[in-house]
MMTF fields as JSON, N, C-alpha, C and O atoms, coordinates in Angstrom:
{
  "mmtfVersion": "1.0.0",
  "mmtfProducer": "UNKNOWN",
  "numBonds": 503,
  "numAtoms": 504,
  "numGroups": 126,
  "numChains": 1,
  "numModels": 1,
  "chainsPerModel": [1],
  "groupsPerChain": [126],
  "chainIdList": ["A"],
  "bondAtomList": [4, 2, 8, 6, 12, 10, 16, 14, 20, 18, 24, 22, 28, 26, 32, 30, 36, 34, 40, 38, 44, 42, 48, 46, 52, 50, 56, 54, 60, 58, 64, 62, 68, 66, 72, 70, 76, 74, 80, 78, 84, 82, 88, 86, 92, 90, 96, 94, 100, 98, 104, 102, 108, 106, 112, 110, 116, 114, 120, 118, 124, 122, 128, 126, 132, 130, 136, 134, 140, 138, 144, 142, 148, 146, 152, 150, 156, 154, 160, 158, 164, 162, 168, 166, 172, 170, 176, 174, 180, 178, 184, 182, 188, 186, 192, 190, 196, 194, 200, 198, 204, 202, 208, 206, 212, 210, 216, 214, 220, 218, 224, 222, 228, 226, 232, 230, 236, 234, 240, 238, 244, 242, 248, 246, 252, 250, 256, 254, 260, 258, 264, 262, 268, 266, 272, 270, 276, 274, 280, 278, 284, 282, 288, 286, 292, 290, 296, 294, 300, 298, 304, 302, 308, 306, 312, 310, 316, 314, 320, 318, 324, 322, 328, 326, 332, 330, 336, 334, 340, 338, 344, 342, 348, 346, 352, 350, 356, 354, 360, 358, 364, 362, 368, 366, 372, 370, 376, 374, 380, 378, 384, 382, 388, 386, 392, 390, 396, 394, 400, 398, 404, 402, 408, 406, 412, 410, 416, 414, 420, 418, 424, 422, 428, 426, 432, 430, 436, 434, 440, 438, 444, 442, 448, 446, 452, 450, 456, 454, 460, 458, 464, 462, 468, 466, 472, 470, 476, 474, 480, 478, 484, 482, 488, 486, 492, 490, 496, 494, 500, 498],
  "bondOrderList": [1, 1, 1, 1, 1, 1, 1, 1, 1, 1, 1, 1, 1, 1, 1, 1, 1, 1, 1, 1, 1, 1, 1, 1, 1, 1, 1, 1, 1, 1, 1, 1, 1, 1, 1, 1, 1, 1, 1, 1, 1, 1, 1, 1, 1, 1, 1, 1, 1, 1, 1, 1, 1, 1, 1, 1, 1, 1, 1, 1, 1, 1, 1, 1, 1, 1, 1, 1, 1, 1, 1, 1, 1, 1, 1, 1, 1, 1, 1, 1, 1, 1, 1, 1, 1, 1, 1, 1, 1, 1, 1, 1, 1, 1, 1, 1, 1, 1, 1, 1, 1, 1, 1, 1, 1, 1, 1, 1, 1, 1, 1, 1, 1, 1, 1, 1, 1, 1, 1, 1, 1, 1, 1, 1, 1],
  "groupList": [{"groupName": "MET", "atomNameList": ["N", "CA", "C", "O"], "elementList": ["N", "C", "C", "O"], "formalChargeList": [0, 0, 0, 0], "bondAtomList": [1, 0, 2, 1, 3, 2], "bondOrderList": [1, 1, 2], "singleLetterCode": "M", "chemCompType": "L-PEPTIDE LINKING"}, {"groupName": "SER", "atomNameList": ["N", "CA", "C", "O"], "elementList": ["N", "C", "C", "O"], "formalChargeList": [0, 0, 0, 0], "bondAtomList": [1, 0, 2, 1, 3, 2], "bondOrderList": [1, 1, 2], "singleLetterCode": "S", "chemCompType": "L-PEPTIDE LINKING"}, {"groupName": "GLN", "atomNameList": ["N", "CA", "C", "O"], "elementList": ["N", "C", "C", "O"], "formalChargeList": [0, 0, 0, 0], "bondAtomList": [1, 0, 2, 1, 3, 2], "bondOrderList": [1, 1, 2], "singleLetterCode": "Q", "chemCompType": "L-PEPTIDE LINKING"}, {"groupName": "GLY", "atomNameList": ["N", "CA", "C", "O"], "elementList": ["N", "C", "C", "O"], "formalChargeList": [0, 0, 0, 0], "bondAtomList": [1, 0, 2, 1, 3, 2], "bondOrderList": [1, 1, 2], "singleLetterCode": "G", "chemCompType": "PEPTIDE LINKING"}, {"groupName": "ILE", "atomNameList": ["N", "CA", "C", "O"], "elementList": ["N", "C", "C", "O"], "formalChargeList": [0, 0, 0, 0], "bondAtomList": [1, 0, 2, 1, 3, 2], "bondOrderList": [1, 1, 2], "singleLetterCode": "I", "chemCompType": "L-PEPTIDE LINKING"}, {"groupName": "GLU", "atomNameList": ["N", "CA", "C", "O"], "elementList": ["N", "C", "C", "O"], "formalChargeList": [0, 0, 0, 0], "bondAtomList": [1, 0, 2, 1, 3, 2], "bondOrderList": [1, 1, 2], "singleLetterCode": "E", "chemCompType": "L-PEPTIDE LINKING"}, {"groupName": "ASN", "atomNameList": ["N", "CA", "C", "O"], "elementList": ["N", "C", "C", "O"], "formalChargeList": [0, 0, 0, 0], "bondAtomList": [1, 0, 2, 1, 3, 2], "bondOrderList": [1, 1, 2], "singleLetterCode": "N", "chemCompType": "L-PEPTIDE LINKING"}, {"groupName": "LYS", "atomNameList": ["N", "CA", "C", "O"], "elementList": ["N", "C", "C", "O"], "formalChargeList": [0, 0, 0, 0], "bondAtomList": [1, 0, 2, 1, 3, 2], "bondOrderList": [1, 1, 2], "singleLetterCode": "K", "chemCompType": "L-PEPTIDE LINKING"}, {"groupName": "ARG", "atomNameList": ["N", "CA", "C", "O"], "elementList": ["N", "C", "C", "O"], "formalChargeList": [0, 0, 0, 0], "bondAtomList": [1, 0, 2, 1, 3, 2], "bondOrderList": [1, 1, 2], "singleLetterCode": "R", "chemCompType": "L-PEPTIDE LINKING"}, {"groupName": "TYR", "atomNameList": ["N", "CA", "C", "O"], "elementList": ["N", "C", "C", "O"], "formalChargeList": [0, 0, 0, 0], "bondAtomList": [1, 0, 2, 1, 3, 2], "bondOrderList": [1, 1, 2], "singleLetterCode": "Y", "chemCompType": "L-PEPTIDE LINKING"}, {"groupName": "TRP", "atomNameList": ["N", "CA", "C", "O"], "elementList": ["N", "C", "C", "O"], "formalChargeList": [0, 0, 0, 0], "bondAtomList": [1, 0, 2, 1, 3, 2], "bondOrderList": [1, 1, 2], "singleLetterCode": "W", "chemCompType": "L-PEPTIDE LINKING"}, {"groupName": "ALA", "atomNameList": ["N", "CA", "C", "O"], "elementList": ["N", "C", "C", "O"], "formalChargeList": [0, 0, 0, 0], "bondAtomList": [1, 0, 2, 1, 3, 2], "bondOrderList": [1, 1, 2], "singleLetterCode": "A", "chemCompType": "L-PEPTIDE LINKING"}, {"groupName": "PHE", "atomNameList": ["N", "CA", "C", "O"], "elementList": ["N", "C", "C", "O"], "formalChargeList": [0, 0, 0, 0], "bondAtomList": [1, 0, 2, 1, 3, 2], "bondOrderList": [1, 1, 2], "singleLetterCode": "F", "chemCompType": "L-PEPTIDE LINKING"}, {"groupName": "THR", "atomNameList": ["N", "CA", "C", "O"], "elementList": ["N", "C", "C", "O"], "formalChargeList": [0, 0, 0, 0], "bondAtomList": [1, 0, 2, 1, 3, 2], "bondOrderList": [1, 1, 2], "singleLetterCode": "T", "chemCompType": "L-PEPTIDE LINKING"}, {"groupName": "ASP", "atomNameList": ["N", "CA", "C", "O"], "elementList": ["N", "C", "C", "O"], "formalChargeList": [0, 0, 0, 0], "bondAtomList": [1, 0, 2, 1, 3, 2], "bondOrderList": [1, 1, 2], "singleLetterCode": "D", "chemCompType": "L-PEPTIDE LINKING"}, {"groupName": "VAL", "atomNameList": ["N", "CA", "C", "O"], "elementList": ["N", "C", "C", "O"], "formalChargeList": [0, 0, 0, 0], "bondAtomList": [1, 0, 2, 1, 3, 2], "bondOrderList": [1, 1, 2], "singleLetterCode": "V", "chemCompType": "L-PEPTIDE LINKING"}, {"groupName": "HIS", "atomNameList": ["N", "CA", "C", "O"], "elementList": ["N", "C", "C", "O"], "formalChargeList": [0, 0, 0, 0], "bondAtomList": [1, 0, 2, 1, 3, 2], "bondOrderList": [1, 1, 2], "singleLetterCode": "H", "chemCompType": "L-PEPTIDE LINKING"}, {"groupName": "LEU", "atomNameList": ["N", "CA", "C", "O"], "elementList": ["N", "C", "C", "O"], "formalChargeList": [0, 0, 0, 0], "bondAtomList": [1, 0, 2, 1, 3, 2], "bondOrderList": [1, 1, 2], "singleLetterCode": "L", "chemCompType": "L-PEPTIDE LINKING"}, {"groupName": "CYS", "atomNameList": ["N", "CA", "C", "O"], "elementList": ["N", "C", "C", "O"], "formalChargeList": [0, 0, 0, 0], "bondAtomList": [1, 0, 2, 1, 3, 2], "bondOrderList": [1, 1, 2], "singleLetterCode": "C", "chemCompType": "L-PEPTIDE LINKING"}, {"groupName": "PRO", "atomNameList": ["N", "CA", "C", "O"], "elementList": ["N", "C", "C", "O"], "formalChargeList": [0, 0, 0, 0], "bondAtomList": [1, 0, 2, 1, 3, 2], "bondOrderList": [1, 1, 2], "singleLetterCode": "P", "chemCompType": "L-PEPTIDE LINKING"}],
  "groupTypeList": [0, 1, 2, 3, 4, 5, 6, 7, 4, 4, 1, 8, 4, 9, 3, 8, 3, 8, 3, 10, 11, 12, 13, 7, 13, 14, 12, 15, 11, 5, 12, 3, 5, 1, 6, 4, 16, 2, 11, 17, 1, 1, 17, 13, 7, 13, 3, 7, 4, 8, 8, 15, 18, 8, 3, 15, 9, 14, 9, 19, 8, 9, 1, 5, 17, 17, 6, 8, 2, 17, 1, 19, 14, 17, 14, 2, 15, 11, 16, 11, 17, 11, 8, 7, 12, 6, 10, 8, 4, 2, 1, 1, 3, 14, 13, 11, 17, 7, 19, 7, 9, 18, 8, 13, 12, 17, 16, 4, 19, 14, 17, 19, 17, 2, 7, 15, 17, 19, 13, 2, 13, 17, 1, 1, 15, 1],
  "groupIdList": [1, 2, 3, 4, 5, 6, 7, 8, 9, 10, 11, 12, 13, 14, 15, 16, 17, 18, 19, 20, 21, 22, 23, 24, 25, 26, 27, 28, 29, 30, 31, 32, 33, 34, 35, 36, 37, 38, 39, 40, 41, 42, 43, 44, 45, 46, 47, 48, 49, 50, 51, 52, 53, 54, 55, 56, 57, 58, 59, 60, 61, 62, 63, 64, 65, 66, 67, 68, 69, 70, 71, 72, 73, 74, 75, 76, 77, 78, 79, 80, 81, 82, 83, 84, 85, 86, 87, 88, 89, 90, 91, 92, 93, 94, 95, 96, 97, 98, 99, 100, 101, 102, 103, 104, 105, 106, 107, 108, 109, 110, 111, 112, 113, 114, 115, 116, 117, 118, 119, 120, 121, 122, 123, 124, 125, 126],
  "secStructList": [7, 2, 2, 2, 2, 2, 2, 2, 2, 2, 2, 2, 2, 2, 2, 2, 7, 6, 6, 7, 3, 3, 7, 4, 4, 4, 1, 4, 4, 4, 1, 7, 2, 2, 2, 2, 2, 2, 2, 2, 2, 2, 2, 2, 2, 2, 6, 1, 1, 3, 3, 3, 3, 6, 6, 3, 3, 3, 7, 7, 3, 3, 3, 6, 6, 6, 6, 3, 3, 3, 7, 7, 7, 2, 2, 2, 2, 2, 2, 2, 2, 2, 6, 6, 6, 6, 7, 3, 3, 7, 7, 7, 6, 4, 4, 4, 4, 1, 1, 6, 6, 7, 7, 7, 3, 3, 3, 7, 6, 6, 1, 7, 7, 3, 3, 7, 7, 7, 7, 7, 7, 2, 2, 2, 2, 7],
  "xCoordList": [0.926, 0.015, 0.868, 0.632, 1.914, 2.476, 3.443, 3.712, 3.753, 4.541, 3.953, 4.642, 2.548, 1.631, 1.693, 1.948, 1.431, 1.36, 2.651, 2.58, 3.95, 5.149, 5.546, 6.384, 4.801, 5.074, 4.227, 4.689, 2.913, 1.924, 2.704, 2.701, 3.34, 3.952, 4.883, 4.893, 6.09, 7.279, 6.835, 7.425, 5.591, 5.171, 4.742, 5.045, 4.036, 3.483, 4.883, 5.046, 5.685, 7.187, 7.859, 8.315, 7.837, 8.634, 7.845, 8.494, 6.485, 5.656, 5.892, 5.75, 6.201, 6.334, 7.908, 8.197, 8.95, 10.083, 11.252, 10.942, 12.514, 13.821, 13.695, 13.464, 13.909, 13.996, 12.659, 12.555, 11.727, 10.35, 10.698, 11.597, 10.151, 10.196, 8.593, 7.632, 8.492, 7.243, 7.175, 8.178, 5.871, 5.882, 4.934, 4.624, 4.49, 3.496, 2.41, 1.781, 1.805, 0.709, 0.211, -0.97, 1.468, 1.09, 0.725, 0.605, 0.543, -0.045, -1.167, -1.62, -1.587, -2.411, -3.596, -4.174, -4.049, -5.48, -5.779, -6.919, -4.758, -4.89, -4.504, -4.823, -3.799, -3.077, -3.263, -3.477, -3.09, -3.144, -1.905, -0.898, -1.852, -0.707, 0.339, 1.426, 0.252, 1.432, 1.877, 3.015, 1.105, 1.515, 2.457, 3.324, 2.247, 3.011, 4.464, 5.469, 4.316, 5.574, 6.528, 7.683, 5.975, 6.649, 7.134, 8.232, 6.318, 6.807, 7.897, 8.832, 7.867, 8.645, 10.365, 11.48, 9.923, 11.204, 11.75, 12.972, 11.085, 11.753, 12.282, 13.304, 11.589, 12.318, 13.524, 14.344, 13.605, 14.805, 15.616, 16.644, 15.624, 16.855, 17.264, 18.428, 16.361, 16.965, 17.609, 18.46, 17.385, 18.003, 17.226, 17.807, 16.216, 15.281, 14.846, 14.581, 14.711, 14.521, 15.056, 15.373, 15.116, 16.201, 15.361, 14.413, 15.852, 15.359, 15.856, 16.996, 15.336, 15.945, 16.139, 17.087, 14.892, 14.962, 13.617, 12.787, 13.456, 12.474, 11.047, 10.461, 10.349, 8.91, 9.074, 8.102, 10.347, 10.501, 11.563, 12.682, 10.923, 11.867, 11.711, 10.893, 12.821, 12.927, 13.305, 13.732, 13.173, 13.623, 14.684, 14.576, 15.967, 17.157, 17.483, 17.125, 17.962, 18.398, 19.758, 20.231, 20.444, 21.595, 22.526, 21.987, 23.668, 24.453, 25.555, 26.546, 25.499, 26.183, 27.821, 28.801, 27.754, 29.295, 29.69, 30.8, 29.185, 29.687, 29.924, 30.886, 28.798, 28.936, 28.388, 28.824, 27.352, 26.682, 25.042, 24.365, 24.875, 23.6, 23.545, 24.637, 22.546, 22.688, 21.89, 20.769, 22.187, 21.755, 19.918, 19.432, 19.188, 18.15, 17.533, 18.115, 16.422, 15.833, 15.081, 14.021, 15.867, 15.248, 13.608, 12.611, 13.644, 12.382, 11.45, 10.303, 11.75, 10.816, 10.456, 9.392, 11.452, 11.279, 10.327, 9.584, 10.485, 9.686, 7.882, 6.898, 7.89, 6.887, 6.11, 4.911, 6.978, 6.375, 6.125, 5.33, 6.752, 6.33, 5.117, 4.303, 5.004, 3.629, 2.388, 1.287, 2.655, 1.626, 1.334, 0.197, 2.264, 2.215, 1.519, 0.608, 1.794, 1.171, 0.201, 0.134, -0.435, -1.432, -1.08, -1.909, 0.4, 0.733, 0.829, 0.84, 0.898, 0.825, 2.414, 2.947, 2.978, 4.324, 3.914, 3.11, 4.67, 4.407, 5.627, 6.555, 5.986, 7.579, 6.928, 5.75, 8.222, 7.925, 8.775, 9.633, 8.541, 9.331, 9.447, 8.697, 10.566, 11.223, 11.064, 10.559, 11.56, 11.565, 10.148, 10.035, 9.13, 7.846, 7.787, 6.948, 8.623, 8.484, 9.352, 9.127, 10.389, 11.443, 11.205, 11.946, 10.128, 9.777, 11.407, 11.958, 11.863, 12.819, 13.869, 14.56, 13.952, 15.226, 15.049, 15.838, 13.694, 13.075, 13.624, 14.063, 13.481, 13.729, 12.254, 11.3, 12.259, 11.028, 10.583, 11.389, 9.386, 8.539, 7.504, 6.916, 7.255, 6.125, 5.34, 5.851, 3.964, 2.974, 2.239, 1.359, 2.386, 1.418, 0.415, 0.613, -0.662, -1.846, -1.827, -1.469, -2.261, -2.357, -0.88, -0.762, 0.168, 1.568, 2.323, 2.057, 3.311, 3.89, 4.788, 5.39, 4.898, 5.433, 6.787, 7.373, 7.448, 8.652, 9.617, 9.208, 10.984, 11.547, 12.293, 13.063, 11.909, 12.637, 13.117, 12.641, 14.19, 14.75, 15.408, 15.064, 16.195, 16.636, 17.349, 18.303, 17.006, 17.412, 17.969, 17.522, 18.844, 19.735, 19.59, 19.147, 19.862, 20.214, 21.656, 22.233, 22.111, 23.605, 23.463, 24.513, 22.433, 22.237, 21.99, 22.24, 21.481, 21.603, 22.857, 23.212, 23.579, 24.986, 25.942, 26.808, 25.945, 26.893, 26.892, 27.742],
  "yCoordList": [-1.202, -0.122, 0.955, 1.925, 1.207, 2.429, 2.597, 3.695, 1.686, 1.587, 2.071, 2.514, 2.061, 2.584, 4.078, 4.864, 4.684, 6.019, 6.521, 7.662, 6.051, 6.381, 6.702, 7.556, 5.859, 5.869, 7.221, 8.149, 7.118, 8.192, 9.713, 10.629, 9.853, 11.082, 11.4, 12.509, 10.342, 10.768, 11.085, 11.83, 10.291, 10.914, 12.151, 12.856, 12.649, 13.915, 14.883, 15.848, 14.514, 15.35, 15.331, 16.331, 14.24, 14.577, 15.038, 15.336, 15.212, 15.666, 17.509, 18.224, 17.891, 19.325, 19.51, 20.705, 18.67, 19.225, 19.457, 19.89, 19.132, 19.492, 20.863, 21.811, 20.781, 22.284, 22.724, 23.855, 21.928, 21.871, 21.829, 21.036, 22.618, 22.662, 22.24, 22.622, 21.414, 21.203, 20.707, 20.365, 20.637, 20.244, 19.036, 18.483, 18.649, 17.677, 18.117, 17.318, 19.261, 20.036, 20.005, 20.134, 19.774, 19.688, 18.235, 17.917, 17.37, 16.164, 15.486, 14.361, 16.473, 15.749, 15.639, 14.572, 16.22, 16.196, 14.869, 14.403, 14.276, 12.731, 11.561, 10.42, 11.812, 10.867, 11.414, 12.542, 10.09, 10.392, 10.979, 10.782, 11.747, 12.498, 11.542, 11.869, 10.287, 9.244, 8.598, 8.147, 8.332, 7.715, 8.746, 8.295, 10.239, 11.098, 10.895, 10.562, 11.189, 11.122, 9.823, 9.964, 8.825, 7.674, 7.638, 7.199, 8.073, 8.182, 9.181, 8.89, 10.5, 11.492, 10.938, 11.098, 10.306, 9.978, 8.826, 8.682, 8.02, 6.817, 7.255, 6.702, 8.811, 8.907, 9.726, 9.852, 10.423, 11.32, 10.194, 10.392, 8.999, 8.109, 7.556, 7.156, 7.378, 6.686, 8.057, 7.747, 9.19, 9.823, 10.558, 11.44, 10.294, 10.838, 12.136, 12.92, 12.547, 13.948, 14.578, 13.981, 15.654, 16.267, 17.124, 17.845, 16.931, 17.777, 18.928, 18.908, 20.143, 21.269, 22.127, 22.798, 21.843, 22.324, 21.846, 21.829, 21.423, 21.212, 21.214, 22.296, 19.922, 20.105, 20.604, 20.668, 20.966, 21.257, 20.455, 20.218, 19.986, 18.926, 19.776, 20.587, 19.195, 19.68, 18.296, 17.301, 18.259, 17.716, 18.108, 18.644, 17.902, 18.676, 18.89, 18.047, 19.618, 19.869, 19.39, 19.245, 19.123, 18.525, 19.33, 19.753, 19.451, 20.287, 19.437, 19.124, 19.05, 18.264, 18.691, 17.947, 20.108, 20.978, 20.664, 20.133, 20.814, 20.598, 19.394, 19.001, 18.574, 17.171, 16.756, 15.792, 17.55, 17.432, 18.104, 18.607, 17.868, 18.543, 19.848, 20.216, 21.137, 22.309, 22.757, 22.256, 23.494, 24.419, 24.389, 24.495, 24.245, 24.453, 25.993, 27.011, 26.021, 27.329, 27.838, 27.381, 29.07, 29.703, 30.109, 29.916, 30.659, 31.187, 30.063, 30.33, 28.927, 27.531, 27.158, 26.67, 27.476, 27.254, 28.111, 27.727, 29.587, 30.592, 30.125, 30.232, 29.741, 29.433, 28.329, 28.436, 27.118, 25.978, 26.176, 25.413, 27.223, 27.724, 28.695, 28.726, 29.429, 30.089, 29.238, 29.586, 28.151, 27.238, 26.483, 26.022, 26.233, 25.625, 26.282, 25.747, 27.46, 28.513, 29.576, 30.669, 29.446, 30.055, 31.628, 32.503, 31.898, 33.26, 33.398, 32.541, 34.964, 35.338, 36.018, 36.81, 35.474, 36.347, 37.44, 37.518, 38.427, 39.838, 40.414, 40.018, 41.117, 41.889, 43.293, 43.607, 44.176, 45.338, 46.211, 45.644, 47.57, 48.317, 47.838, 47.023, 48.49, 48.15, 46.645, 46.31, 45.706, 44.202, 43.635, 42.545, 44.448, 43.536, 43.722, 43.116, 44.553, 44.91, 43.815, 43.546, 43.11, 42.213, 41.047, 40.925, 40.108, 38.689, 37.895, 37.593, 37.709, 36.778, 37.137, 36.314, 38.517, 38.982, 39.724, 40.586, 39.188, 40.132, 39.32, 38.173, 40.122, 39.502, 39.268, 40.023, 38.112, 37.345, 38.119, 38.606, 38.145, 38.601, 37.704, 37.06, 37.615, 36.884, 37.629, 38.087, 37.866, 38.475, 37.838, 37.1, 37.938, 37.127, 37.892, 38.945, 37.447, 38.483, 38.801, 38.003, 40.091, 40.709, 41.202, 41.952, 40.708, 41.204, 41.982, 41.668, 43.046, 43.772, 42.951, 42.008, 43.349, 42.851, 42.697, 43.593, 41.221, 40.917, 40.342, 39.558, 40.896, 40.217, 38.813, 38.623, 38.084, 36.611, 36.158, 36.525, 35.254, 34.554, 35.365, 35.022, 36.268, 36.739, 36.064, 35.36, 36.182, 35.235, 36.287, 37.404, 35.728, 36.462, 35.454, 34.326, 35.741, 34.964, 35.501, 36.45, 34.655, 34.965, 36.108, 36.739, 36.603, 37.908, 39.298, 40.447, 38.91, 40.167, 40.242, 41.409, 39.51, 39.528, 40.153, 40.817, 40.042, 40.454, 42.009, 42.58],
  "zCoordList": [-0.024, -0.254, 0.107, -0.614, 1.072, 1.054, -0.403, -0.889, -0.797, -2.146, -3.226, -4.146, -3.285, -4.464, -4.089, -5.002, -2.508, -2.458, -2.717, -3.172, -2.587, -2.848, -4.17, -4.459, -5.108, -6.389, -6.837, -7.501, -6.332, -6.893, -6.493, -7.315, -5.188, -5.019, -5.711, -6.245, -5.908, -6.802, -8.359, -9.141, -8.609, -10.008, -9.994, -10.957, -9.039, -9.026, -8.976, -9.723, -8.132, -7.955, -9.458, -10.014, -9.911, -11.277, -12.313, -13.315, -12.399, -13.085, -13.069, -14.061, -11.955, -11.661, -12.074, -12.141, -12.356, -12.754, -11.536, -10.427, -11.885, -11.041, -10.782, -11.532, -9.475, -8.741, -8.109, -7.636, -8.096, -7.292, -6.205, -5.923, -5.239, -3.679, -3.288, -3.956, -2.127, -1.57, -0.297, 0.33, 0.196, 1.671, 1.659, 0.604, 2.839, 2.941, 2.601, 1.907, 2.838, 2.291, 0.978, 0.654, 0.019, -1.247, -1.471, -2.654, -0.639, -0.832, -0.073, -0.287, 0.97, 2.357, 1.423, 1.624, 0.661, 0.185, -0.423, -0.435, -0.92, -1.726, -0.83, -1.162, 0.345, 1.169, 2.53, 2.972, 3.113, 4.661, 5.081, 4.4, 6.228, 6.881, 7.057, 6.582, 7.706, 8.003, 7.111, 7.243, 5.875, 4.681, 3.848, 3.1, 4.012, 3.439, 3.993, 3.366, 5.383, 6.204, 5.677, 5.275, 5.742, 5.495, 3.906, 3.565, 3.152, 1.57, 1.395, 0.65, 2.096, 2.12, 2.682, 2.186, 3.821, 4.367, 3.623, 3.673, 2.972, 1.984, 1.069, 0.664, 0.19, -0.814, -0.716, -1.625, 0.743, 1.302, 1.43, 0.782, 2.022, 2.032, 0.973, 0.951, -0.255, -1.408, -2.235, -3.068, -2.144, -2.675, -3.821, -4.454, -4.043, -5.032, -4.594, -5.506, -3.431, -3.091, -1.876, -0.847, -2.062, -0.642, 0.357, 0.049, 1.559, 2.531, 2.687, 3.152, 2.426, 2.4, 3.765, 4.175, 4.289, 6.237, 6.338, 5.429, 7.633, 8.361, 7.666, 7.618, 7.04, 6.354, 4.901, 4.148, 4.512, 3.068, 2.451, 2.908, 1.092, 0.401, -1.117, -1.551, -1.602, -3.134, -4.137, -3.552, -5.361, -6.32, -6.943, -8.046, -6.319, -7.025, -8.194, -9.016, -8.487, -10.233, -10.033, -8.906, -11.186, -11.218, -12.418, -13.441, -12.214, -13.135, -13.921, -13.262, -15.186, -15.774, -15.801, -15.844, -15.763, -15.854, -14.245, -14.207, -13.096, -12.071, -11.739, -11.079, -12.316, -11.741, -10.462, -9.833, -10.057, -8.677, -8.749, -9.646, -7.59, -7.299, -7.201, -6.77, -7.45, -7.104, -6.1, -6.01, -5.418, -4.32, -4.586, -5.712, -3.474, -3.906, -4.278, -3.903, -4.975, -5.508, -4.433, -4.006, -3.92, -2.676, -3.14, -2.445, -4.374, -4.852, -4.724, -4.368, -4.946, -5.176, -3.361, -2.98, -2.585, -1.241, -0.456, 0.448, -1.034, -0.59, -1.111, -0.38, -2.193, -2.622, -1.853, -1.594, -1.459, -0.924, 0.418, 0.968, 1.167, 2.55, 2.477, 3.4, 1.46, 1.148, 1.073, 1.498, 0.523, 0.314, 1.356, 1.454, 2.277, 3.72, 4.509, 5.141, 4.611, 5.703, 4.949, 5.511, 3.957, 3.424, 3.353, 3.602, 2.941, 3.027, 1.325, 0.441, 1.292, -0.378, -0.57, 0.207, -1.808, -2.134, -2.828, -3.757, -2.177, -2.856, -3.351, -2.647, -4.188, -4.363, -4.394, -4.561, -4.151, -3.759, -4.809, -5.485, -4.945, -5.873, -7.276, -7.814, -7.854, -8.791, -9.191, -10.263, -8.198, -8.395, -8.869, -9.43, -8.599, -9.17, -10.431, -11.098, -10.969, -12.461, -13.103, -14.283, -12.401, -13.004, -12.049, -11.074, -12.294, -11.317, -11.224, -10.165, -12.339, -12.503, -11.532, -10.931, -11.407, -10.898, -9.423, -9.038, -8.506, -7.391, -6.191, -6.109, -5.462, -4.09, -3.58, -3.768, -2.92, -2.42, -1.054, -0.262, -0.932, 0.321, 0.676, -0.192, 1.777, 2.142, 2.988, 4.01, 2.685, 3.241, 4.162, 3.719, 5.552, 6.499, 6.954, 7.56, 6.71, 6.865, 8.345, 9.21, 8.568, 10.264, 10.809, 11.778, 10.098, 10.415, 9.229, 8.069, 9.514, 8.396, 7.679, 8.192, 6.324, 5.337, 5.81, 6.418, 5.456, 6.192, 4.926, 4.07, 4.989, 3.738, 4.175, 5.117, 3.383, 3.601, 2.267, 1.193, 2.446, 1.346, 0.19, -0.942, 0.285, -0.982, -1.998, -1.669, -3.256, -4.366, -5.569, -5.831, -6.074, -7.138, -8.449, -8.237, -9.458, -10.568, -10.9, -10.369, -11.92, -12.557, -13.31, -13.432, -13.888, -14.689, -13.776, -14.14, -12.61, -11.781, -11.288, -11.123, -11.022, -10.362, -11.165, -10.597, -12.646, -13.392, -13.503, -14.186]
}
């Protein structure tokens, strides 16, 4: 039974592509919470997914040039946390006009806007 759930979960992860970050809440509607914990733990042990931080996982990107896994995409991690906690991600100022190069902000209802997880691309560093 859990092997079938594990296969369905990894199929959904593969469908989203490399670099996708997620939490158990992305699967909780379809599977039981304990089944999700077991499946994510098993997939992490086999190296198919990576635990980024407590409760957040990703399907790692791989660089042929570097011959290794790349660091997690912080923008994807921010979106996974936003889905988990029902937050809204909002850019500010000029960065709102350039979403690929923006810093990520999480808006927590009834709290002031807080800066979290700044991201950069190679183009913005040059």
